[in-house]
DSSP file (Angstrom, degrees, kcal/mol; ACC not computed):
  #  RESIDUE AA STRUCTURE BP1 BP2  ACC     N-H-->O    O-->H-N    N-H-->O    O-->H-N    TCO  KAPPA ALPHA  PHI   PSI    X-CA   Y-CA   Z-CA
    1    1 A M     >        0   0    0      0, 0.0     4,-2.3     0, 0.0     5,-0.2   0.000 360.0 360.0 360.0 -30.1  -40.2   38.7   38.4
    2    2 A L  H  >  +     0   0    0      1,-0.2     4,-2.6     2,-0.2     5,-0.2   0.899 360.0  51.8 -62.2 -39.5  -41.0   37.0   41.6
    3    3 A R  H  > S+     0   0    0      2,-0.2     4,-2.1     1,-0.2    -1,-0.2   0.868 108.3  52.1 -64.2 -36.6  -37.4   35.9   41.9
    4    4 A A  H  > S+     0   0    0      2,-0.2     4,-2.1     1,-0.2    -2,-0.2   0.929 111.9  44.6 -65.6 -46.0  -36.2   39.5   41.3
    5    5 A V  H  X S+     0   0    0     -4,-2.3     4,-2.4     1,-0.2    -2,-0.2   0.917 112.9  51.5 -64.8 -43.2  -38.5   40.8   44.1
    6    6 A A  H  X S+     0   0    0     -4,-2.6     4,-2.5     1,-0.2    -1,-0.2   0.884 108.6  52.0 -61.8 -38.5  -37.4   38.0   46.4
    7    7 A S  H  X S+     0   0    0     -4,-2.1     4,-2.5     2,-0.2    -1,-0.2   0.925 110.2  47.5 -63.7 -45.0  -33.8   38.7   45.8
    8    8 A A  H  X S+     0   0    0     -4,-2.1     4,-2.0     1,-0.2    -2,-0.2   0.904 113.5  48.1 -63.2 -41.7  -34.2   42.4   46.6
    9    9 A V  H  X S+     0   0    0     -4,-2.4     4,-2.7     2,-0.2    -2,-0.2   0.903 111.3  51.0 -65.4 -41.2  -36.1   41.6   49.8
   10   10 A L  H  X S+     0   0    0     -4,-2.5     4,-2.6     2,-0.2    -2,-0.2   0.924 109.6  48.8 -63.5 -45.5  -33.4   39.0   50.8
   11   11 A V  H  X S+     0   0    0     -4,-2.5     4,-1.5     1,-0.2    -1,-0.2   0.919 114.8  46.0 -60.4 -43.5  -30.6   41.5   50.3
   12   12 A T  H  X S+     0   0    0     -4,-2.0     4,-1.5    -5,-0.2    -2,-0.2   0.906 112.1  50.3 -67.1 -42.0  -32.4   44.1   52.4
   13   13 A A  H  X S+     0   0    0     -4,-2.7     4,-1.3     1,-0.2    -2,-0.2   0.904 107.3  54.2 -63.4 -41.0  -33.4   41.6   55.1
   14   14 A L  H  X S+     0   0    0     -4,-2.6     4,-1.5     1,-0.2    -1,-0.2   0.861 103.9  56.8 -61.7 -35.1  -29.7   40.4   55.4
   15   15 A Y  H  < S+     0   0    0     -4,-1.5    -1,-0.2     1,-0.2    -2,-0.2   0.907 106.9  49.0 -59.9 -42.3  -28.7   44.0   55.9
   16   16 A Y  H  < S+     0   0    0     -4,-1.5    -1,-0.2     1,-0.2    -2,-0.2   0.748 118.3  38.0 -73.8 -23.1  -31.0   44.3   58.9
   17   17 A V  H  < S+     0   0    0     -4,-1.3    -1,-0.2    -3,-0.2    -2,-0.2   0.537  87.4 114.4-104.3  -7.4  -29.8   41.1   60.5
   18   18 A A  S  < S-     0   0    0     -4,-1.5     2,-1.4    -5,-0.2    -3,-0.0  -0.358  77.6-111.6 -64.1 140.3  -26.1   41.3   59.7
   19   19 A P        +     0   0    0      0, 0.0     2,-0.9     0, 0.0     3,-0.2  -0.595  43.7 171.6 -76.0  95.6  -23.9   41.8   62.8
   20   20 A L        +     0   0    0     -2,-1.4    -2,-0.0     1,-0.2     3,-0.0  -0.598  40.0 106.9-105.0  70.3  -22.7   45.3   62.3
   21   21 A D        +     0   0    0     -2,-0.9    -1,-0.2     1,-0.1     3,-0.1   0.188  42.4  95.2-131.3  17.3  -21.0   45.9   65.6
   22   22 A W  S    S-     0   0    0     -3,-0.2     6,-0.1     1,-0.2    -1,-0.1   0.506  82.6-126.0 -92.3  -2.3  -17.2   45.8   64.9
   23   23 A G        -     0   0    0      4,-0.1     2,-0.5    -3,-0.0    -1,-0.2  -0.167  28.8 -67.0  87.1 176.9  -16.8   49.6   64.5
   24   24 A F  S    S+     0   0    0     57,-0.3     2,-0.3    58,-0.1    54,-0.0  -0.930  74.1 104.8-113.0 126.3  -15.3   51.7   61.8
   25   25 A G  S  > S-     0   0    0     -2,-0.5     4,-2.2     1,-0.0     5,-0.2  -0.880  83.3 -48.2-169.0-159.7  -11.6   51.5   60.9
   26   26 A V  H  > S+     0   0    0     -2,-0.3     4,-2.5     1,-0.2     5,-0.2   0.879 130.7  54.5 -60.5 -39.7   -9.1   50.3   58.4
   27   27 A G  H  > S+     0   0    0      2,-0.2     4,-2.6     1,-0.2    -1,-0.2   0.893 107.4  50.2 -61.7 -40.3  -10.7   46.8   58.5
   28   28 A T  H  > S+     0   0    0      2,-0.2     4,-2.8     1,-0.2    -2,-0.2   0.915 110.8  48.8 -64.4 -43.0  -14.1   48.3   57.6
   29   29 A V  H  X S+     0   0    0     -4,-2.2     4,-2.8     2,-0.2     5,-0.2   0.909 112.2  49.2 -63.5 -41.4  -12.6   50.2   54.7
   30   30 A A  H  X S+     0   0    0     -4,-2.5     4,-2.5     2,-0.2    -2,-0.2   0.924 113.0  46.2 -64.3 -44.1  -10.8   47.1   53.5
   31   31 A V  H  X S+     0   0    0     -4,-2.6     4,-2.7     2,-0.2    -2,-0.2   0.913 113.1  50.9 -63.3 -42.2  -14.1   45.0   53.7
   32   32 A F  H  X S+     0   0    0     -4,-2.8     4,-2.3     2,-0.2    -2,-0.2   0.936 112.3  45.0 -61.0 -48.4  -16.0   47.9   52.0
   33   33 A L  H  X S+     0   0    0     -4,-2.8     4,-2.0     1,-0.2    -1,-0.2   0.891 114.2  50.1 -64.9 -38.8  -13.5   48.1   49.1
   34   34 A G  H  X S+     0   0    0     -4,-2.5     4,-2.5    -5,-0.2    -2,-0.2   0.901 109.8  50.8 -63.3 -41.1  -13.4   44.3   48.8
   35   35 A A  H  X S+     0   0    0     -4,-2.7     4,-2.6     2,-0.2    -2,-0.2   0.882 108.7  51.4 -65.7 -38.0  -17.2   44.2   48.8
   36   36 A L  H  X S+     0   0    0     -4,-2.3     4,-2.3     2,-0.2    -1,-0.2   0.889 109.9  50.2 -64.7 -37.8  -17.2   46.8   46.0
   37   37 A A  H  X S+     0   0    0     -4,-2.0     4,-2.4     2,-0.2    -2,-0.2   0.917 111.3  47.8 -65.3 -43.0  -14.8   44.7   44.0
   38   38 A V  H  X S+     0   0    0     -4,-2.5     4,-3.0     2,-0.2     5,-0.2   0.899 109.3  54.7 -63.1 -40.2  -17.0   41.6   44.5
   39   39 A F  H  X S+     0   0    0     -4,-2.6     4,-2.3     1,-0.2    -2,-0.2   0.931 109.4  47.1 -57.2 -46.6  -20.0   43.7   43.4
   40   40 A G  H  X S+     0   0    0     -4,-2.3     4,-2.1     2,-0.2    -2,-0.2   0.911 112.4  49.4 -61.6 -43.6  -18.1   44.6   40.2
   41   41 A W  H  X S+     0   0    0     -4,-2.4     4,-2.1     1,-0.2    -2,-0.2   0.920 111.9  48.2 -62.2 -45.3  -17.2   41.0   39.6
   42   42 A L  H  X S+     0   0    0     -4,-3.0     4,-2.5     1,-0.2    -1,-0.2   0.882 109.5  54.0 -63.2 -37.6  -20.8   39.8   40.1
   43   43 A L  H  X S+     0   0    0     -4,-2.3     4,-2.2    -5,-0.2    -1,-0.2   0.913 107.1  49.9 -63.8 -42.5  -22.0   42.6   37.8
   44   44 A V  H  X S+     0   0    0     -4,-2.1     4,-1.7     1,-0.2    -1,-0.2   0.916 111.7  49.0 -61.8 -42.8  -19.7   41.4   35.0
   45   45 A R  H  X S+     0   0    0     -4,-2.1     4,-1.9     1,-0.2    -2,-0.2   0.897 109.6  52.1 -62.9 -40.0  -21.0   37.8   35.5
   46   46 A Q  H  X S+     0   0    0     -4,-2.5     4,-1.9     1,-0.2    -1,-0.2   0.886 105.0  55.5 -64.3 -38.1  -24.6   39.0   35.4
   47   47 A L  H  X S+     0   0    0     -4,-2.2     4,-1.8     1,-0.2    -1,-0.2   0.904 106.8  50.6 -62.4 -40.1  -24.0   40.9   32.2
   48   48 A G  H  X S+     0   0    0     -4,-1.7     4,-1.3     1,-0.2    -1,-0.2   0.898 109.3  50.5 -62.3 -40.4  -22.7   37.6   30.6
   49   49 A S  H  X S+     0   0    0     -4,-1.9     4,-0.8     1,-0.2    -1,-0.2   0.825 106.2  56.2 -69.6 -29.2  -25.8   35.8   31.7
   50   50 A I  H >< S+     0   0    0     -4,-1.9     3,-0.7     1,-0.2    -1,-0.2   0.926 105.9  50.2 -65.7 -43.2  -28.1   38.5   30.3
   51   51 A T  H 3< S+     0   0    0     -4,-1.8    -1,-0.2     1,-0.2    -2,-0.2   0.803 116.1  42.6 -66.4 -27.4  -26.5   38.1   26.8
   52   52 A R  H 3< S+     0   0    0     -4,-1.3    -1,-0.2    -5,-0.1    -2,-0.2   0.516  91.3 112.9 -94.6  -5.9  -27.0   34.3   27.0
   53   53 A A    <<  -     0   0    0     -4,-0.8   102,-0.1    -3,-0.7     4,-0.1  -0.296  68.3-135.3 -71.9 149.7  -30.5   34.4   28.5
   54   54 A Q  S    S+     0   0    0      1,-0.3    -1,-0.1     2,-0.1    -4,-0.0   0.859 108.3  30.8 -67.6 -35.5  -33.6   33.2   26.6
   55   55 A Y  S  > S-     0   0    0      1,-0.1     4,-2.2     2,-0.0     3,-0.3  -0.799  74.8-177.7-123.5  86.6  -35.4   36.4   27.8
   56   56 A P  H  > S+     0   0    0      0, 0.0     4,-2.5     0, 0.0     5,-0.2   0.848  79.9  54.3 -57.8 -38.8  -32.7   39.0   28.2
   57   57 A W  H  > S+     0   0    0      2,-0.2     4,-2.3     1,-0.2     5,-0.2   0.925 110.0  47.1 -61.8 -43.8  -35.0   41.7   29.6
   58   58 A L  H  > S+     0   0    0     -3,-0.3     4,-2.1     1,-0.2    -1,-0.2   0.918 112.9  48.6 -63.6 -43.7  -36.2   39.5   32.3
   59   59 A R  H  X S+     0   0    0     -4,-2.2     4,-2.4     1,-0.2    -1,-0.2   0.871 109.7  53.4 -64.5 -36.7  -32.7   38.4   33.2
   60   60 A A  H  X S+     0   0    0     -4,-2.5     4,-2.5    -5,-0.2    -2,-0.2   0.907 107.8  50.2 -64.4 -41.7  -31.7   42.1   33.2
   61   61 A M  H  X S+     0   0    0     -4,-2.3     4,-2.0     2,-0.2    -2,-0.2   0.894 110.8  49.5 -63.9 -39.5  -34.5   42.9   35.7
   62   62 A E  H  X S+     0   0    0     -4,-2.1     4,-0.9     2,-0.2    -2,-0.2   0.915 110.8  50.0 -64.0 -42.6  -33.4   40.1   37.9
   63   63 A A  H >X S+     0   0    0     -4,-2.4     4,-3.1     1,-0.2     3,-0.7   0.919 112.4  46.5 -63.4 -43.6  -29.8   41.3   37.8
   64   64 A L  H 3X S+     0   0    0     -4,-2.5     4,-2.1     1,-0.2    -1,-0.2   0.851 105.1  61.1 -66.7 -33.9  -30.8   44.9   38.7
   65   65 A A  H 3< S+     0   0    0     -4,-2.0    -1,-0.2    -5,-0.2    -2,-0.2   0.726 116.4  32.5 -66.8 -20.8  -33.0   43.6   41.5
   66   66 A V  H <X S+     0   0    0     -4,-0.9     4,-2.0    -3,-0.7    -2,-0.2   0.820 118.9  51.2 -96.8 -44.7  -29.9   42.1   43.1
   67   67 A A  H  X S+     0   0    0     -4,-3.1     4,-2.6    -5,-0.2     5,-0.2   0.922 109.1  47.1 -63.9 -48.7  -27.3   44.7   42.1
   68   68 A V  H  X S+     0   0    0     -4,-2.1     4,-2.5     2,-0.2     5,-0.2   0.951 115.1  43.5 -65.6 -50.7  -29.0   47.9   43.1
   69   69 A P  H  > S+     0   0    0      0, 0.0     4,-2.7     0, 0.0    -1,-0.2   0.906 114.8  51.5 -60.7 -38.0  -30.0   46.8   46.6
   70   70 A L  H  X S+     0   0    0     -4,-2.0     4,-2.0     2,-0.2    -2,-0.2   0.933 110.8  48.0 -62.3 -44.8  -26.6   45.1   47.2
   71   71 A F  H  X S+     0   0    0     -4,-2.6     4,-1.5     1,-0.2    -1,-0.2   0.924 114.2  46.3 -59.9 -46.6  -24.9   48.4   46.2
   72   72 A L  H  X S+     0   0    0     -4,-2.5     4,-2.6     1,-0.2    -2,-0.2   0.890 110.6  52.5 -65.1 -40.3  -27.1   50.5   48.4
   73   73 A V  H  X S+     0   0    0     -4,-2.7     4,-2.8    -5,-0.2     5,-0.3   0.856 103.3  58.6 -66.3 -35.0  -26.7   48.1   51.4
   74   74 A L  H  X S+     0   0    0     -4,-2.0     4,-1.5     1,-0.2    -1,-0.2   0.942 112.7  38.7 -59.3 -47.3  -22.9   48.2   51.1
   75   75 A F  H  X S+     0   0    0     -4,-1.5     4,-2.7     2,-0.2     5,-0.2   0.904 114.2  55.0 -70.2 -40.3  -22.9   52.0   51.6
   76   76 A S  H  X S+     0   0    0     -4,-2.6     4,-2.7     1,-0.2    -2,-0.2   0.924 108.2  48.3 -58.5 -46.0  -25.7   51.8   54.2
   77   77 A A  H  X S+     0   0    0     -4,-2.8     4,-2.4     1,-0.2    -1,-0.2   0.890 112.0  49.7 -62.6 -39.0  -23.7   49.4   56.3
   78   78 A T  H  X S+     0   0    0     -4,-1.5     4,-2.4    -5,-0.3    -2,-0.2   0.912 111.9  47.3 -68.1 -42.5  -20.6   51.6   56.1
   79   79 A Y  H  X S+     0   0    0     -4,-2.7     4,-2.9     2,-0.2     5,-0.2   0.914 111.6  52.2 -61.8 -42.4  -22.5   54.7   57.0
   80   80 A F  H  X S+     0   0    0     -4,-2.7     4,-1.8    -5,-0.2    -2,-0.2   0.930 111.2  46.0 -60.0 -46.8  -24.1   52.8   59.9
   81   81 A L  H  X S+     0   0    0     -4,-2.4     4,-2.2     1,-0.2   -57,-0.3   0.915 114.0  48.6 -63.2 -43.5  -20.7   51.7   61.2
   82   82 A L  H  X S+     0   0    0     -4,-2.4     4,-2.7     1,-0.2    -2,-0.2   0.928 110.1  51.3 -62.5 -45.3  -19.2   55.1   60.9
   83   83 A A  H  < S+     0   0    0     -4,-2.9     6,-0.2     1,-0.2    -1,-0.2   0.845 114.9  42.6 -62.7 -34.2  -22.1   56.8   62.6
   84   84 A H  H  < S+     0   0    0     -4,-1.8    -1,-0.2    -5,-0.2    -2,-0.2   0.805 119.0  42.0 -84.1 -28.8  -21.9   54.5   65.6
   85   85 A D  H  < S+     0   0    0     -4,-2.2    -2,-0.2     1,-0.3    -3,-0.2   0.793 124.8  34.2 -86.7 -29.9  -18.1   54.4   65.9
   86   86 A V  S >< S-     0   0    0     -4,-2.7     3,-1.3    -5,-0.3    -1,-0.3  -0.728  84.7-154.3-126.2  80.4  -17.6   58.2   65.4
   87   87 A P  T 3  S+     0   0    0      0, 0.0    -3,-0.1     0, 0.0    -4,-0.1  -0.208  79.5  36.6 -55.0 144.2  -20.6   59.9   66.9
   88   88 A G  T 3  S+     0   0    0     -5,-0.2    -5,-0.1     2,-0.2    30,-0.1   0.476  76.8 119.2  89.8   3.1  -21.3   63.3   65.3
   89   89 A S  S <  S+     0   0    0     -3,-1.3    29,-3.6    -6,-0.2    30,-1.5   0.765  80.3  33.4 -69.7 -23.7  -20.4   62.1   61.8
   90   90 A F  B    S-A  117   0A   0     27,-0.3    -2,-0.2    28,-0.2     4,-0.0  -0.860  95.0-104.7-128.2 163.7  -23.9   62.9   60.7
   91   91 A S  S    S+     0   0    0     25,-2.0    24,-0.1    -2,-0.3    -2,-0.0   0.638 106.4  15.2 -65.6 -13.7  -26.4   65.6   61.7
   92   92 A E  S    S-     0   0    0     24,-0.2    -2,-0.1     0, 0.0    -1,-0.0  -0.979  98.7 -81.1-152.2 158.5  -28.3   62.9   63.6
   93   93 A P        -     0   0    0      0, 0.0     2,-0.6     0, 0.0    -9,-0.1  -0.343  48.2-132.0 -61.4 143.7  -27.7   59.4   64.9
   94   94 A L        -     0   0    0    -14,-0.2     2,-0.1   -15,-0.1    21,-0.0  -0.881  19.6-170.4-107.2 123.9  -28.2   56.8   62.2
   95   95 A T     >  -     0   0    0     -2,-0.6     4,-2.5     1,-0.1     5,-0.2  -0.392  47.7 -95.2 -85.9 177.7  -30.2   53.6   62.7
   96   96 A R  H  > S+     0   0    0      2,-0.2     4,-2.3     1,-0.2     5,-0.2   0.914 129.2  48.0 -62.4 -40.4  -30.0   51.0   60.0
   97   97 A T  H  > S+     0   0    0      2,-0.2     4,-2.8     1,-0.2    -1,-0.2   0.922 111.7  48.5 -67.0 -43.2  -33.1   52.5   58.4
   98   98 A A  H  > S+     0   0    0      2,-0.2     4,-2.7     1,-0.2    -1,-0.2   0.883 111.3  51.5 -63.7 -37.2  -31.8   56.0   58.6
   99   99 A S  H  X S+     0   0    0     -4,-2.5     4,-2.4     2,-0.2    -2,-0.2   0.919 112.1  45.5 -64.6 -43.4  -28.5   54.8   57.0
  100  100 A L  H  X S+     0   0    0     -4,-2.3     4,-2.6     2,-0.2    -2,-0.2   0.907 112.8  51.2 -66.0 -41.8  -30.4   53.1   54.2
  101  101 A Y  H  X S+     0   0    0     -4,-2.8     4,-2.5     2,-0.2    -2,-0.2   0.928 111.4  47.4 -59.2 -47.0  -32.6   56.2   53.7
  102  102 A F  H  X S+     0   0    0     -4,-2.7     4,-2.1     1,-0.2     5,-0.2   0.919 111.9  50.5 -62.4 -43.7  -29.5   58.5   53.6
  103  103 A T  H  X S+     0   0    0     -4,-2.4     4,-2.6     1,-0.2    -2,-0.2   0.918 112.2  46.6 -60.5 -44.8  -27.8   56.1   51.1
  104  104 A I  H  X S+     0   0    0     -4,-2.6     4,-2.5     2,-0.2     6,-0.3   0.906 110.5  52.2 -66.1 -41.3  -30.9   56.0   48.8
  105  105 A S  H  <>S+     0   0    0     -4,-2.5     5,-1.8     1,-0.2     6,-1.0   0.865 113.3  44.7 -66.4 -33.4  -31.3   59.8   49.0
  106  106 A V  H ><5S+     0   0    0     -4,-2.1     3,-1.1     3,-0.2    -1,-0.2   0.904 111.8  53.9 -71.1 -41.5  -27.7   60.3   47.9
  107  107 A F  H 3<5S+     0   0    0     -4,-2.6    -2,-0.2     1,-0.3    -3,-0.2   0.902 115.0  38.3 -60.3 -43.3  -28.0   57.6   45.2
  108  108 A V  T 3<5S-     0   0    0     -4,-2.5    -1,-0.3    -5,-0.1    -2,-0.2   0.322 110.4-123.6 -92.6   9.2  -31.0   59.3   43.6
  109  109 A T  T < 5S+     0   0    0     -3,-1.1    -3,-0.2    -5,-0.2    -4,-0.1   0.743  74.0 126.4  56.3  30.6  -29.5   62.7   44.2
  110  110 A V      < +     0   0    0     -5,-1.8    -4,-0.2    -6,-0.3    -5,-0.1   0.952  35.8 178.9 -77.2 -53.8  -32.5   63.9   46.1
  111  111 A G        -     0   0    0     -6,-1.0    -5,-0.1    -9,-0.1    -9,-0.1   0.957   9.4-171.4  51.6  67.8  -30.6   65.0   49.2
  112  112 A F        -     0   0    0      1,-0.1    -1,-0.1     3,-0.0     4,-0.1   0.753  33.4-127.2 -61.9 -24.4  -33.5   66.4   51.3
  113  113 A G  S    S+     0   0    0      2,-0.3     3,-0.1     0, 0.0    -1,-0.1   0.469  80.0 113.6  91.0   1.3  -31.0   67.8   53.8
  114  114 A D  S    S+     0   0    0      1,-0.2     2,-0.5   -12,-0.0   -12,-0.0   0.830  84.5  33.1 -75.5 -30.7  -32.5   66.2   56.8
  115  115 A I  S    S+     0   0    0    -24,-0.1    -2,-0.3   -13,-0.0    -1,-0.2  -0.993  78.7 171.1-123.0 123.7  -29.4   64.0   57.3
  116  116 A V        -     0   0    0     -2,-0.5   -25,-2.0    -3,-0.1     2,-0.3  -0.977  37.0-110.3-132.9 146.8  -26.1   65.5   56.3
  117  117 A P  B     +A   90   0A   0      0, 0.0   -27,-0.3     0, 0.0   -28,-0.1  -0.569  34.6 173.6 -72.5 136.1  -22.5   64.3   56.8
  118  118 A T        +     0   0    0    -29,-3.6   -28,-0.2    -2,-0.3     2,-0.2   0.637  52.7  70.2-118.4 -22.8  -20.7   66.5   59.3
  119  119 A S  S  > S-     0   0    0    -30,-1.5     4,-2.5     1,-0.1     5,-0.2  -0.560  85.2-115.6 -93.7 163.0  -17.3   64.9   59.9
  120  120 A E  H  > S+     0   0    0      1,-0.2     4,-2.6     2,-0.2     5,-0.2   0.908 116.9  50.6 -60.9 -42.5  -14.5   64.8   57.3
  121  121 A A  H  > S+     0   0    0      2,-0.2     4,-2.7     1,-0.2    -1,-0.2   0.917 111.6  47.2 -63.4 -43.3  -14.8   61.0   57.2
  122  122 A A  H  > S+     0   0    0      2,-0.2     4,-2.5     1,-0.2    -1,-0.2   0.899 113.5  48.1 -66.3 -40.0  -18.5   61.1   56.6
  123  123 A R  H  X S+     0   0    0     -4,-2.5     4,-2.4     2,-0.2    -2,-0.2   0.897 112.3  49.4 -67.0 -39.3  -18.1   63.8   53.9
  124  124 A A  H  X S+     0   0    0     -4,-2.6     4,-2.5     2,-0.2    -2,-0.2   0.935 112.7  46.8 -64.4 -45.6  -15.4   61.8   52.2
  125  125 A L  H  X S+     0   0    0     -4,-2.7     4,-2.5     1,-0.2    -2,-0.2   0.907 113.0  49.3 -63.0 -41.9  -17.4   58.6   52.2
  126  126 A T  H  X S+     0   0    0     -4,-2.5     4,-2.4     2,-0.2    -1,-0.2   0.891 110.4  51.2 -64.5 -39.0  -20.5   60.4   50.9
  127  127 A S  H  X S+     0   0    0     -4,-2.4     4,-2.2     2,-0.2    -2,-0.2   0.909 108.9  50.9 -63.4 -41.9  -18.3   62.0   48.2
  128  128 A V  H  X S+     0   0    0     -4,-2.5     4,-2.9     1,-0.2     5,-0.3   0.928 109.8  50.6 -60.4 -44.4  -17.1   58.6   47.2
  129  129 A Q  H  X S+     0   0    0     -4,-2.5     4,-3.1     1,-0.2    -2,-0.2   0.925 108.4  52.0 -60.9 -42.9  -20.7   57.3   47.0
  130  130 A M  H  X S+     0   0    0     -4,-2.4     4,-1.9     2,-0.2    -1,-0.2   0.920 113.6  43.5 -60.0 -43.9  -21.7   60.2   44.8
  131  131 A I  H  X S+     0   0    0     -4,-2.2     4,-2.0     2,-0.2    -1,-0.2   0.934 116.2  46.4 -67.3 -46.0  -18.8   59.5   42.4
  132  132 A V  H  X S+     0   0    0     -4,-2.9     4,-3.5     1,-0.2     5,-0.2   0.871 108.4  58.1 -65.6 -36.0  -19.4   55.8   42.4
  133  133 A D  H  X S+     0   0    0     -4,-3.1     4,-3.1    -5,-0.3     5,-0.3   0.937 106.7  47.8 -56.7 -47.7  -23.1   56.4   42.0
  134  134 A L  H  X S+     0   0    0     -4,-1.9     4,-2.3     2,-0.2     5,-0.2   0.917 114.8  45.8 -60.5 -43.5  -22.5   58.3   38.7
  135  135 A I  H  X S+     0   0    0     -4,-2.0     4,-3.3     2,-0.2     5,-0.4   0.945 114.7  47.1 -64.6 -48.0  -20.2   55.5   37.5
  136  136 A V  H  X S+     0   0    0     -4,-3.5     4,-2.9     1,-0.2     5,-0.5   0.922 113.5  47.9 -62.0 -44.9  -22.6   52.8   38.5
  137  137 A L  H  X S+     0   0    0     -4,-3.1     4,-1.8    -5,-0.2     5,-0.2   0.923 118.0  41.0 -63.6 -43.1  -25.6   54.5   36.9
  138  138 A A  H  X S+     0   0    0     -4,-2.3     4,-2.4    -5,-0.3     5,-0.2   0.961 123.2  37.4 -69.3 -50.9  -23.8   55.2   33.7
  139  139 A V  H  X S+     0   0    0     -4,-3.3     4,-3.3    -5,-0.2     5,-0.3   0.927 118.5  49.2 -68.6 -44.9  -22.0   51.9   33.4
  140  140 A L  H  X S+     0   0    0     -4,-2.9     4,-2.8    -5,-0.4     5,-0.3   0.935 114.1  45.9 -61.6 -46.3  -24.8   49.8   34.7
  141  141 A G  H  X S+     0   0    0     -4,-1.8     4,-2.3    -5,-0.5     5,-0.3   0.959 118.3  41.0 -61.3 -51.2  -27.3   51.4   32.4
  142  142 A K  H  X S+     0   0    0     -4,-2.4     4,-2.3    -5,-0.2    -2,-0.2   0.922 118.9  46.2 -63.5 -44.8  -25.1   51.2   29.3
  143  143 A A  H  X S+     0   0    0     -4,-3.3     4,-2.7    -5,-0.2    -2,-0.2   0.915 114.0  46.5 -68.1 -43.6  -23.9   47.7   30.1
  144  144 A V  H  X S+     0   0    0     -4,-2.8     4,-2.5    -5,-0.3     5,-0.2   0.941 115.7  45.0 -66.4 -45.9  -27.3   46.2   31.0
  145  145 A F  H  X S+     0   0    0     -4,-2.3     4,-2.4    -5,-0.3    -1,-0.2   0.893 114.5  50.2 -64.9 -37.3  -29.0   47.7   27.9
  146  146 A G  H  X S+     0   0    0     -4,-2.3     4,-2.6    -5,-0.3    -2,-0.2   0.910 110.6  49.1 -64.4 -41.8  -26.1   46.6   25.8
  147  147 A A  H  X S+     0   0    0     -4,-2.7     4,-2.7     2,-0.2    -2,-0.2   0.896 111.3  49.5 -65.3 -39.6  -26.3   43.1   27.2
  148  148 A V  H  X S+     0   0    0     -4,-2.5     4,-2.6     2,-0.2     5,-0.2   0.935 111.0  50.0 -63.3 -44.7  -30.0   43.0   26.5
  149  149 A R  H  X S+     0   0    0     -4,-2.4     4,-2.4     1,-0.2    -2,-0.2   0.925 112.3  47.2 -59.3 -45.4  -29.4   44.2   23.0
  150  150 A M  H  X S+     0   0    0     -4,-2.6     4,-2.8     1,-0.2    -1,-0.2   0.910 112.0  50.5 -63.3 -42.1  -26.8   41.5   22.4
  151  151 A G  H  X S+     0   0    0     -4,-2.7     4,-2.4     1,-0.2    -2,-0.2   0.895 111.1  48.0 -63.3 -40.2  -29.0   38.8   23.9
  152  152 A R  H  X S+     0   0    0     -4,-2.6     4,-2.4     2,-0.2    -1,-0.2   0.908 112.5  48.8 -67.4 -41.0  -31.9   39.8   21.7
  153  153 A R  H  X S+     0   0    0     -4,-2.4     4,-2.5    -5,-0.2    -2,-0.2   0.925 112.4  48.7 -63.2 -43.8  -29.7   39.8   18.6
  154  154 A R  H  X S+     0   0    0     -4,-2.8     4,-2.4     1,-0.2    -2,-0.2   0.918 111.9  49.4 -61.2 -43.7  -28.2   36.4   19.5
  155  155 A R  H  X S+     0   0    0     -4,-2.4     4,-1.7     1,-0.2    -1,-0.2   0.903 112.2  46.8 -64.8 -41.7  -31.7   35.0   20.1
  156  156 A R  H  X>S+     0   0    0     -4,-2.4     5,-1.7     2,-0.2     4,-0.9   0.889 111.9  51.3 -67.7 -38.0  -33.0   36.4   16.7
  157  157 A A  H  <5S+     0   0    0     -4,-2.5     3,-0.5     1,-0.2    -2,-0.2   0.902 110.2  49.6 -65.2 -40.3  -29.9   35.0   14.9
  158  158 A E  H  <5S+     0   0    0     -4,-2.4    -1,-0.2     1,-0.2    -2,-0.2   0.843 111.7  48.2 -67.2 -32.8  -30.4   31.6   16.5
  159  159 A S  H  <5S-     0   0    0     -4,-1.7    -1,-0.2    -5,-0.2    -2,-0.2   0.614 107.3-128.8 -83.6 -10.7  -34.1   31.6   15.5
  160  160 A G  T  <5 +     0   0    0     -4,-0.9    -3,-0.2    -3,-0.5    -4,-0.1   0.725  68.5 129.6  73.8  21.1  -33.2   32.6   11.9
  161  161 A S      < -     0   0    0     -5,-1.7    -4,-0.1     1,-0.3    -1,-0.1   0.355  62.4-129.3 -93.4   8.0  -35.7   35.5   11.9
  162  162 A G        -     0   0    0     -6,-0.5    -1,-0.3    -5,-0.1    -3,-0.1  -0.228  52.6 -12.8  81.7-169.3  -33.2   38.1   10.7
  163  163 A P  S    S-     0   0    0      0, 0.0     6,-0.0     0, 0.0   -10,-0.0  -0.240  80.3 -92.6 -68.9 156.8  -32.4   41.5   12.2
  164  164 A E        -     0   0    0      1,-0.1     5,-0.1     5,-0.0    -2,-0.0  -0.469  26.7-153.2 -69.5 135.9  -34.6   43.1   14.8
  165  165 A P        +     0   0    0      0, 0.0    -1,-0.1     0, 0.0     2,-0.1   0.632  68.2  79.3 -84.3 -12.9  -37.3   45.3   13.3
  166  166 A D  S >  S-     0   0    0      1,-0.1     3,-1.7     4,-0.0     4,-0.2  -0.231  99.9 -88.8 -93.2-177.3  -37.7   47.6   16.4
  167  167 A W  G >  S+     0   0    0      1,-0.3     3,-1.3     2,-0.2    -1,-0.1   0.653 114.4  76.3 -65.5 -17.4  -35.6   50.5   17.7
  168  168 A W  G 3  S+     0   0    0      1,-0.3    -1,-0.3     3,-0.0     4,-0.1   0.708  81.4  69.5 -67.5 -18.8  -33.4   48.1   19.8
  169  169 A S  G <  S+     0   0    0     -3,-1.7     2,-0.3    -5,-0.1    -1,-0.3   0.701  88.5  77.3 -74.1 -16.3  -31.6   47.1   16.6
  170  170 A E  S <  S-     0   0    0     -3,-1.3     2,-0.3    -4,-0.2    -4,-0.0  -0.702  89.1-114.7 -92.7 144.7  -30.0   50.5   16.4
  171  171 A D        -     0   0    0     -2,-0.3    -2,-0.1     1,-0.1    -1,-0.0  -0.572  30.8-123.3 -73.9 138.3  -27.1   51.5   18.5
  172  172 A L              0   0    0     -2,-0.3    -1,-0.1     1,-0.1    -4,-0.0  -0.543 360.0 360.0 -79.3 149.5  -27.9   54.3   21.0
  173  173 A P              0   0    0      0, 0.0    -1,-0.1     0, 0.0    -2,-0.0   0.516 360.0 360.0 -63.7 360.0  -25.7   57.4   20.8
């Protein structure tokens, strides 16, 4: 668990020290889309490692501790760049912390309303995040729990102890 916490802290710290001064444009969108593709690729690799892990739950927690902060930081950095390159895109200027706060509030669907997108680009990006959030939450949840279930089944089969006696042995609806 210490490695999971350290990973989340490292991803967040890198966000705060990353040189985010190149502005918002086609290059930013390309980097953002590429980063989302890399995020997806890393997630698929993590799912494989969960199924092969000796302790699938622990490996799943480590994977989530990297995946979720990385996902949030990708959107935060993009909001930060947009806010600085196109002033007035949000109801208030965004610092890195405000960008991360806004990203998290959209991710967890709280939406306090203290920071709102005001430009078309900001609204489009926020809409993309909302849609991707739903996909990530659904796919990530189903995939991670499925990988843990597979890892536990594999581990029990290797130990020769038969099928799992707990509720994890049943497929969820």
